[in-house]
LOBANU-514009 format. One line per field, with one value per residue (C-alpha): z, x, y; residue in three letters. Coordinates in Angstrom, 2 decimals. Example, Ala and Ser with C-alpha at 12.3 -4.5 7.8 and 13.67 -1.06 7.14 Angstrom:
# LOBANU-514009
pz: 7.80 / 7.14
px: 12.30 / 13.67
py: -4.50 / -1.06
residu: ALA / SER
//
This chain:
# LOBANU-514009
pz: 25.22 / 22.11 / 19.79 / 21.14 / 19.66 / 19.23 / 16.54 / 12.88 / 10.68 / 7.44 / 4.94 / 3.59 / -0.29 / -0.32 / 2.10 / 1.02 / 3.94 / 6.52 / 8.36 / 10.22 / 13.43 / 15.21 / 18.59 / 18.91 / 22.70 / 23.23 / 19.89 / 19.68 / 16.30 / 15.44 / 12.18 / 12.14 / 9.49 / 8.45 / 10.44 / 13.76 / 13.13 / 12.44 / 15.63 / 17.48 / 16.17 / 16.99 / 20.42 / 19.71 / 20.00 / 21.46 / 24.91 / 23.98 / 21.31 / 23.65 / 26.38 / 23.95 / 22.19 / 25.54 / 26.77 / 23.54 / 24.17 / 20.79 / 22.83 / 25.65 / 28.26 / 27.65 / 25.10 / 27.40 / 30.17 / 27.77 / 26.72 / 30.29 / 31.03 / 28.03 / 29.46 / 32.75 / 31.51 / 32.46 / 35.60 / 38.27 / 37.59 / 39.71 / 42.54 / 40.54 / 37.54 / 37.27 / 37.36 / 34.03 / 33.34 / 30.40 / 31.93 / 29.68 / 30.91 / 28.38 / 25.23 / 23.71 / 21.11 / 19.50 / 16.12 / 13.59 / 12.06 / 9.50 / 10.30 / 14.10 / 15.66 / 18.63 / 16.47 / 17.29 / 21.07 / 21.42 / 23.43 / 25.29 / 28.51 / 31.09 / 34.18 / 37.21 / 40.37 / 42.48 / 40.03 / 39.88 / 43.66 / 43.80 / 41.18 / 43.23 / 46.43 / 44.62 / 43.12 / 46.24 / 48.34 / 45.98 / 44.29 / 45.74 / 49.41 / 48.37 / 46.80 / 43.24 / 40.77 / 38.69 / 35.05 / 33.81 / 30.22 / 29.93 / 26.92 / 25.32 / 23.31 / 23.85 / 27.44 / 27.55 / 27.51 / 31.07 / 32.12 / 35.59 / 36.11 / 35.16 / 37.94 / 40.42 / 39.81 / 39.37 / 42.20 / 45.05 / 43.35 / 42.85 / 46.57 / 47.65 / 45.56 / 46.87 / 50.38 / 49.66 / 47.76 / 44.41 / 41.11 / 39.58 / 35.82 / 33.28 / 29.46 / 27.03 / 23.85 / 22.46 / 19.19 / 20.09 / 19.65 / 23.35 / 24.28 / 24.20 / 26.08 / 29.20 / 29.47 / 28.91 / 31.60 / 34.11 / 33.27 / 33.45 / 37.00 / 37.77 / 36.30 / 32.50 / 30.88 / 27.29 / 24.72 / 21.60 / 18.99 / 15.63 / 12.41 / 9.28 / 6.73 / 5.44 / 5.88 / 3.14 / 3.80 / 7.54 / 7.48 / 5.40 / 7.71 / 11.09 / 10.90 / 13.98 / 14.54 / 12.74 / 9.68 / 10.00 / 9.65 / 12.73 / 11.20 / 12.05 / 15.62 / 16.23 / 14.45 / 16.30 / 19.65 / 18.66 / 17.87 / 21.16 / 23.50 / 21.99 / 24.05 / 27.35 / 26.67 / 25.02 / 21.97 / 19.84 / 16.48 / 14.66 / 11.65 / 10.02 / 6.33 / 3.67 / 0.55 / -1.53 / 0.50 / 2.56 / 0.21 / 1.01 / 4.71 / 4.69 / 3.66 / 7.23 / 8.40 / 5.81 / 6.99 / 10.68 / 9.69 / 7.55 / 10.69 / 12.82 / 14.85 / 15.99 / 15.10 / 17.76 / 20.35 / 19.08 / 20.89 / 17.89 / 14.83 / 13.79 / 10.88 / 10.88 / 8.55 / 9.41 / 11.57 / 11.06 / 13.22 / 16.40 / 15.58 / 12.12 / 11.11 / 8.37 / 6.65 / 6.20 / 8.91 / 10.58 / 13.06 / 16.13 / 17.60 / 18.68 / 15.84 / 12.52 / 8.86 / 6.46 / 3.13 / 0.77 / 0.15 / 3.97 / 4.65 / 1.86 / 3.09 / 6.64 / 5.66 / 3.19 / 5.67 / 8.24 / 5.78 / 4.95 / 8.68 / 9.38 / 6.40 / 7.82 / 11.13 / 13.12 / 15.37 / 14.51 / 16.86 / 16.74 / 17.20 / 20.86 / 23.46 / 23.69 / 24.04 / 23.78 / 26.94 / 27.69 / 28.58 / 31.19 / 34.67 / 35.56 / 32.57 / 32.68 / 31.19 / 33.41 / 31.68 / 32.55 / 34.53 / 36.42 / 34.55 / 33.97 / 30.61 / 29.27 / 26.01 / 24.93 / 21.80 / 23.99 / 25.76 / 23.37 / 24.25 / 27.73 / 27.56 / 27.91 / 31.00 / 33.78 / 36.97 / 38.16 / 40.74 / 42.92 / 42.37 / 41.99 / 39.28 / 38.06 / 36.71 / 32.98 / 31.96 / 30.60 / 28.90 / 27.22 / 26.30 / 27.98 / 27.10 / 23.58 / 22.45 / 24.86 / 22.10 / 20.52 / 17.37 / 19.05 / 21.59 / 18.83 / 16.64 / 16.50 / 16.47 / 19.82 / 21.93 / 19.56 / 19.05 / 22.02 / 20.04 / 18.54 / 18.97 / 20.34 / 18.88 / 15.46 / 16.05 / 17.22 / 13.97 / 11.86 / 13.66 / 16.46 / 19.01 / 20.75 / 20.16 / 18.13 / 17.88 / 15.62 / 13.98 / 12.73 / 10.99 / 7.45 / 8.50 / 10.14 / 7.27 / 4.96 / 7.00 / 9.85 / 7.99 / 6.19 / 9.37 / 11.13 / 8.10 / 8.08 / 11.65 / 11.03 / 7.96 / 9.84 / 12.82 / 10.53 / 8.91 / 12.39 / 13.26 / 9.99 / 10.46
px: 35.09 / 36.17 / 34.82 / 34.68 / 37.15 / 34.26 / 32.33 / 31.57 / 30.78 / 28.94 / 28.17 / 24.72 / 24.69 / 20.94 / 21.47 / 24.55 / 26.23 / 24.75 / 26.45 / 25.20 / 27.20 / 26.88 / 28.28 / 29.26 / 29.73 / 26.02 / 24.40 / 23.21 / 22.85 / 22.54 / 22.40 / 24.95 / 25.47 / 29.08 / 29.42 / 28.46 / 30.64 / 33.55 / 32.68 / 32.77 / 36.24 / 37.56 / 35.85 / 33.72 / 30.22 / 27.41 / 26.38 / 23.13 / 24.67 / 27.55 / 25.23 / 23.23 / 26.06 / 27.81 / 24.69 / 24.70 / 28.49 / 29.32 / 31.51 / 33.78 / 35.53 / 38.88 / 39.89 / 42.69 / 40.17 / 37.70 / 40.43 / 41.35 / 37.64 / 37.51 / 40.56 / 38.91 / 35.18 / 35.09 / 37.27 / 34.84 / 31.20 / 28.57 / 26.93 / 23.61 / 25.19 / 23.34 / 25.19 / 24.46 / 24.84 / 24.01 / 22.92 / 23.36 / 20.65 / 21.24 / 22.96 / 19.87 / 17.34 / 14.17 / 15.17 / 17.61 / 19.01 / 21.71 / 23.94 / 23.68 / 26.77 / 26.63 / 26.49 / 29.92 / 29.38 / 25.58 / 25.33 / 22.07 / 23.81 / 21.49 / 22.15 / 21.53 / 19.52 / 22.66 / 24.41 / 21.23 / 21.02 / 24.62 / 23.98 / 21.14 / 23.20 / 26.21 / 24.15 / 22.28 / 25.46 / 27.67 / 25.30 / 21.88 / 22.83 / 25.30 / 22.64 / 23.31 / 20.47 / 20.50 / 19.71 / 20.01 / 19.61 / 18.60 / 20.19 / 20.81 / 20.43 / 16.77 / 16.32 / 12.62 / 13.46 / 14.64 / 11.53 / 11.73 / 15.15 / 14.05 / 11.33 / 14.00 / 16.42 / 13.99 / 11.61 / 14.28 / 16.23 / 13.09 / 12.23 / 15.73 / 15.84 / 12.49 / 13.77 / 16.99 / 15.19 / 16.87 / 15.51 / 15.71 / 14.80 / 15.54 / 15.17 / 15.28 / 17.17 / 14.70 / 13.78 / 10.14 / 8.53 / 7.71 / 6.95 / 3.15 / 0.78 / 0.47 / 4.32 / 4.83 / 2.26 / 3.92 / 7.38 / 6.28 / 5.16 / 8.68 / 10.50 / 10.48 / 11.40 / 11.89 / 12.74 / 14.85 / 13.26 / 14.80 / 12.64 / 14.58 / 12.48 / 8.97 / 7.54 / 9.17 / 12.56 / 12.36 / 11.09 / 13.98 / 16.59 / 14.96 / 12.92 / 11.94 / 14.06 / 11.23 / 11.78 / 8.49 / 8.45 / 8.36 / 7.28 / 3.62 / 4.24 / 6.69 / 4.76 / 1.55 / 3.43 / 4.67 / 1.16 / -0.01 / 2.54 / 3.76 / 1.34 / 2.72 / 6.39 / 8.79 / 10.25 / 13.34 / 13.06 / 16.17 / 16.98 / 20.04 / 20.50 / 22.90 / 24.05 / 21.49 / 18.37 / 18.61 / 16.28 / 13.54 / 13.60 / 11.27 / 8.49 / 8.45 / 7.78 / 4.99 / 3.37 / 3.43 / 1.84 / -0.88 / -1.71 / -2.17 / 0.98 / 1.72 / 5.30 / 5.56 / 5.17 / 8.45 / 11.62 / 13.89 / 14.43 / 18.01 / 18.84 / 22.45 / 24.58 / 24.79 / 27.86 / 30.54 / 29.97 / 32.02 / 35.55 / 35.66 / 37.83 / 37.01 / 38.52 / 35.02 / 33.26 / 29.93 / 27.48 / 26.20 / 24.65 / 27.98 / 30.30 / 30.58 / 30.70 / 33.27 / 32.63 / 30.95 / 27.88 / 27.29 / 27.63 / 25.12 / 22.71 / 22.80 / 21.89 / 19.31 / 17.49 / 17.66 / 15.97 / 13.22 / 12.68 / 12.24 / 10.03 / 7.55 / 7.41 / 9.53 / 12.21 / 15.92 / 18.84 / 20.83 / 24.57 / 25.24 / 27.96 / 28.83 / 31.60 / 32.42 / 31.07 / 34.57 / 35.42 / 32.48 / 33.30 / 29.68 / 28.99 / 29.57 / 28.46 / 27.61 / 27.37 / 25.28 / 28.06 / 28.64 / 31.73 / 32.48 / 33.24 / 33.28 / 31.38 / 28.84 / 30.88 / 33.76 / 32.11 / 33.53 / 36.97 / 38.10 / 41.25 / 39.05 / 37.24 / 37.77 / 36.49 / 33.17 / 30.45 / 32.41 / 35.87 / 35.08 / 36.28 / 39.80 / 41.67 / 41.25 / 43.03 / 46.13 / 44.30 / 41.80 / 44.26 / 42.37 / 42.93 / 44.01 / 42.11 / 44.06 / 46.36 / 46.88 / 45.23 / 42.07 / 41.77 / 41.96 / 39.36 / 35.88 / 34.39 / 35.90 / 32.65 / 30.85 / 33.61 / 36.15 / 38.28 / 35.41 / 34.61 / 37.05 / 35.42 / 35.92 / 39.55 / 39.68 / 37.99 / 40.47 / 43.72 / 42.99 / 44.01 / 42.78 / 45.93 / 44.59 / 41.62 / 38.80 / 39.03 / 35.69 / 36.82 / 36.08 / 32.59 / 31.69 / 33.19 / 30.78 / 27.55 / 27.36 / 26.21 / 23.60 / 22.26 / 22.18 / 20.31 / 17.93 / 16.91 / 16.46 / 14.19 / 12.04 / 11.84 / 10.71 / 8.11 / 6.68 / 6.28 / 4.49 / 2.09
py: -39.53 / -41.41 / -43.97 / -47.51 / -50.14 / -52.46 / -50.69 / -51.40 / -48.44 / -49.02 / -46.15 / -46.12 / -46.06 / -45.29 / -42.33 / -40.46 / -38.76 / -41.21 / -44.06 / -47.19 / -47.42 / -50.76 / -51.75 / -55.32 / -54.87 / -53.87 / -54.74 / -51.11 / -49.40 / -45.72 / -43.85 / -40.99 / -38.23 / -37.69 / -34.52 / -36.09 / -39.12 / -36.77 / -34.80 / -38.12 / -38.86 / -35.29 / -35.37 / -32.29 / -33.77 / -31.57 / -32.67 / -34.26 / -36.49 / -37.20 / -38.63 / -40.62 / -42.30 / -43.03 / -44.87 / -46.85 / -47.75 / -46.09 / -43.85 / -44.93 / -42.70 / -44.50 / -47.23 / -48.38 / -48.93 / -50.49 / -53.00 / -53.84 / -54.51 / -56.96 / -58.79 / -59.49 / -59.79 / -63.62 / -63.45 / -62.23 / -63.46 / -61.75 / -63.62 / -63.35 / -65.09 / -68.44 / -71.72 / -73.19 / -76.92 / -79.14 / -82.40 / -85.54 / -87.82 / -90.57 / -91.61 / -93.19 / -91.97 / -93.01 / -91.53 / -92.77 / -89.54 / -90.66 / -87.64 / -88.05 / -86.42 / -88.90 / -92.05 / -93.24 / -93.18 / -93.45 / -96.66 / -96.54 / -95.48 / -93.80 / -91.79 / -93.98 / -92.91 / -92.65 / -90.30 / -88.16 / -87.92 / -86.90 / -84.27 / -82.85 / -82.87 / -81.27 / -78.47 / -77.83 / -77.62 / -75.79 / -73.57 / -73.06 / -72.87 / -70.18 / -68.13 / -68.86 / -69.26 / -72.48 / -73.10 / -76.67 / -77.88 / -81.54 / -83.17 / -86.53 / -88.60 / -87.72 / -86.38 / -87.24 / -90.93 / -90.09 / -88.28 / -89.94 / -88.44 / -85.02 / -85.32 / -86.84 / -83.89 / -80.95 / -81.58 / -81.37 / -78.71 / -76.60 / -76.98 / -76.19 / -73.12 / -71.92 / -72.30 / -70.46 / -67.61 / -68.27 / -69.45 / -72.95 / -73.45 / -75.98 / -76.30 / -79.28 / -79.99 / -82.46 / -84.08 / -83.05 / -86.57 / -87.05 / -83.50 / -83.60 / -81.40 / -83.53 / -83.89 / -80.18 / -79.21 / -81.53 / -80.15 / -76.53 / -77.04 / -78.40 / -75.43 / -75.92 / -72.59 / -73.54 / -76.22 / -76.42 / -78.64 / -79.68 / -79.91 / -80.70 / -78.77 / -79.73 / -83.13 / -85.23 / -83.77 / -84.09 / -87.61 / -88.75 / -87.14 / -87.71 / -90.95 / -93.10 / -96.28 / -98.13 / -96.09 / -94.26 / -90.39 / -88.27 / -84.99 / -85.13 / -86.07 / -83.29 / -80.62 / -81.70 / -81.37 / -77.94 / -76.79 / -78.29 / -76.75 / -73.40 / -71.48 / -72.81 / -73.58 / -70.94 / -72.90 / -72.52 / -74.22 / -75.43 / -77.61 / -79.14 / -78.41 / -79.36 / -77.50 / -79.38 / -78.85 / -75.57 / -73.67 / -76.10 / -75.48 / -72.28 / -74.66 / -76.00 / -72.46 / -72.06 / -75.24 / -74.13 / -70.73 / -72.61 / -74.73 / -71.56 / -71.13 / -67.65 / -66.99 / -64.32 / -67.10 / -68.81 / -67.75 / -68.02 / -70.02 / -70.92 / -73.28 / -74.66 / -76.88 / -80.57 / -81.05 / -83.74 / -86.80 / -87.23 / -88.40 / -87.11 / -84.20 / -81.82 / -78.81 / -77.50 / -75.43 / -75.97 / -74.51 / -76.06 / -72.94 / -71.52 / -72.25 / -70.30 / -71.26 / -69.71 / -71.47 / -69.05 / -71.20 / -71.67 / -67.91 / -67.19 / -69.97 / -68.76 / -65.16 / -66.29 / -68.63 / -65.88 / -63.48 / -66.06 / -66.68 / -62.98 / -62.54 / -65.02 / -63.28 / -65.68 / -64.25 / -65.06 / -64.76 / -61.54 / -61.10 / -60.34 / -60.44 / -64.10 / -66.63 / -70.39 / -71.92 / -73.08 / -69.48 / -69.21 / -70.31 / -71.04 / -73.13 / -76.98 / -80.23 / -83.20 / -86.48 / -89.49 / -91.08 / -87.83 / -86.69 / -83.01 / -81.45 / -77.92 / -78.53 / -81.24 / -81.83 / -82.98 / -85.91 / -88.50 / -87.37 / -88.72 / -86.57 / -83.54 / -84.77 / -82.19 / -84.02 / -85.42 / -85.09 / -87.41 / -85.95 / -82.28 / -79.90 / -79.99 / -76.99 / -77.08 / -73.91 / -75.67 / -78.61 / -76.24 / -73.50 / -70.79 / -67.14 / -67.83 / -64.67 / -62.38 / -61.09 / -57.76 / -58.78 / -60.07 / -57.19 / -54.69 / -56.42 / -55.02 / -58.41 / -59.53 / -59.18 / -61.51 / -63.94 / -64.26 / -66.67 / -68.67 / -72.35 / -74.63 / -77.76 / -76.13 / -75.94 / -79.48 / -80.61 / -78.73 / -79.79 / -82.28 / -79.68 / -76.53 / -74.53 / -71.62 / -69.21 / -69.81 / -66.36 / -65.20 / -61.99 / -63.41 / -64.64 / -61.28 / -59.28 / -61.08 / -61.29 / -58.82 / -55.82 / -57.84 / -59.15 / -55.81 / -54.29 / -57.37 / -56.58 / -52.86 / -53.60 / -56.03 / -53.77 / -50.90 / -53.20 / -54.17 / -50.51 / -49.81 / -52.69
residu: MET / GLN / LEU / SER / THR / TYR / LEU / LYS / ILE / TYR / PRO / CYS / PRO / ASP / GLN / PRO / GLY / MET / ASN / LEU / VAL / TYR / SER / THR / LEU / ARG / SER / SER / VAL / VAL / LEU / LEU / PRO / ASP / ASP / LEU / LEU / GLU / ALA / ALA / ARG / ASN / LYS / THR / LEU / PRO / ASP / GLU / GLU / LEU / GLU / THR / LEU / THR / LYS / LEU / THR / ILE / LEU / THR / PRO / ASP / ARG / ALA / VAL / GLU / ARG / GLU / TRP / MET / LEU / THR / ILE / PHE / ASP / THR / PRO / ARG / ARG / SER / THR / PRO / PHE / SER / ALA / ILE / VAL / VAL / LEU / ASN / LEU / ASP / CYS / ASN / LEU / ALA / CYS / PRO / TYR / CYS / TYR / GLU / GLU / SER / PHE / ARG / ASP / LYS / ARG / TYR / MET / GLY / ALA / GLY / THR / ALA / ALA / LEU / LEU / VAL / GLU / THR / ILE / ARG / ARG / GLU / ARG / ILE / GLU / LYS / GLY / GLN / PRO / VAL / ARG / LEU / THR / PHE / TYR / GLY / GLY / GLU / PRO / LEU / LEU / SER / LEU / ASP / LEU / ILE / ARG / ALA / ILE / SER / LEU / PRO / LEU / ARG / GLU / ALA / ALA / LEU / GLU / ALA / GLY / VAL / SER / TYR / ARG / PHE / SER / LEU / VAL / SER / ASN / GLY / THR / LEU / LEU / ASN / ARG / ALA / CYS / ALA / GLU / GLU / LEU / VAL / ALA / LEU / GLY / LEU / SER / GLY / ALA / LYS / ILE / THR / ILE / ASP / GLY / PRO / SER / GLU / LEU / HIS / ASN / SER / SER / ARG / PRO / TYR / LEU / SER / GLY / ASN / GLY / SER / TYR / GLU / THR / ILE / VAL / GLY / ASN / VAL / LEU / ASP / ILE / PHE / ASP / ILE / VAL / PRO / LEU / GLN / LEU / GLY / GLY / ASN / PHE / SER / ARG / ASP / ASN / TYR / ARG / ASP / PHE / PRO / GLY / MET / LEU / ASP / ASP / LEU / LEU / ALA / ARG / GLY / ILE / ASP / PRO / ALA / ARG / ILE / GLY / ALA / THR / LEU / PHE / ALA / PRO / ILE / THR / PRO / LYS / SER / GLY / GLU / ARG / THR / LEU / SER / ASP / PHE / ASN / THR / GLY / CYS / ALA / CYS / SER / TYR / GLU / PRO / TRP / LEU / MET / GLU / ALA / GLY / VAL / TRP / LEU / ARG / GLU / GLU / THR / LEU / LYS / ARG / GLY / PHE / PRO / ALA / PRO / ARG / PRO / LYS / LEU / SER / ALA / CYS / MET / VAL / GLU / LEU / GLU / ASN / ASP / LEU / VAL / ILE / THR / CYS / ASP / GLY / SER / TYR / TYR / LYS / CYS / PRO / ALA / PHE / ILE / SER / ARG / PRO / GLU / LEU / ARG / ILE / GLY / SER / LEU / ALA / GLU / GLY / LEU / ARG / ASP / TYR / HIS / GLY / SER / HIS / ASN / MET / ASP / LEU / TRP / LYS / THR / GLU / GLU / CYS / LEU / GLU / CYS / ALA / TYR / LEU / PRO / ILE / CYS / PHE / GLY / GLY / CYS / ARG / GLN / LEU / THR / LEU / LEU / ARG / SER / GLY / GLU / MET / ASN / GLU / VAL / ASP / CYS / ARG / ARG / GLU / TYR / TYR / ASP / THR / VAL / LEU / GLU / ARG / VAL / VAL / ARG / GLN / ASP / LEU / ASP / TYR / GLN / ARG / THR / LYS / ARG / GLU / THR
//
């Protein structure tokens, strides 16, 4: 047995002779004294420690075998791996956010009944009848402007999944203005398993960045809906900050706590920088939930906001085995006209269209430059399991092409140890209370 390639080892200044060992492959963490770490390097560990560290993937039987497994990790998905599709129901919205990513192509298009029926038939035939679970994410625009389509898609797919003995679930990426108690209860019965809702900080800040089309503020409506439904719908909270306002964002969490929300009932809270609008190129980096941010102020803001989130008892996402959805065979975007894409950020780029419900799926390995991360440098990088070449949209914004990896080494060198220690500190606090 030998130490895995995919480890980060951090000495503990406050505990001389101790080391924090973190597996990026499994997100496991262990505190090892110098002598045991040296024994692991020399392959002289006692049997008990050997067994424990192997289970935690701190140790691997063979680095060469581990490396080969990484090379093929996305090649043969298990039958039980769900088909995961982001379904763009419309390109319309009842808010007028000045930073809207979709502004240049948001034209009030809606998915028609015929396209919805074809979507249902395609998923039933190609996925459910072959025994594959289905997870959809309804997206827009604002997906709840198409509530009738959510019903028309989910009811037959839920029935087909029950008959086939597989699961059907869906989630929403919503602005939260329409997700009231009655709506949530109806959708839970159809398979709603969660919703991601954006709140841009406390009331005044949010209302200036996410007003209704009329100009009126949306904060009270959204927060009221969150309070009404968090006990029946698992929620993820997000928010889009700038360099000037990110330190105000925890005020929103304080308001939710003051109104009686139980932070333990929130799935995760992730604040991210405002993204460039579609069609704009930038040398700066951003975060859409899968991208990273390398400017010093952005890295500091992300870690600070995560700390403030955990401090208030709200969960925050942890680093874990993950990749750009472009890499994942079972992940797809289906737009309101039935077109296929591999990322929702690509839908304004016709050249990145990879088929449709009517045509089927085209091979996209060449057009999307698959396997860019299968290089000596990436395979020997400890961060590979939480990166896999990063975000292709980010490389598009930088250069207009997807011809290089979005290397995250600088980002993780700066923030990963702090994030790991944040989680350990707050786990310890929970145990003590």
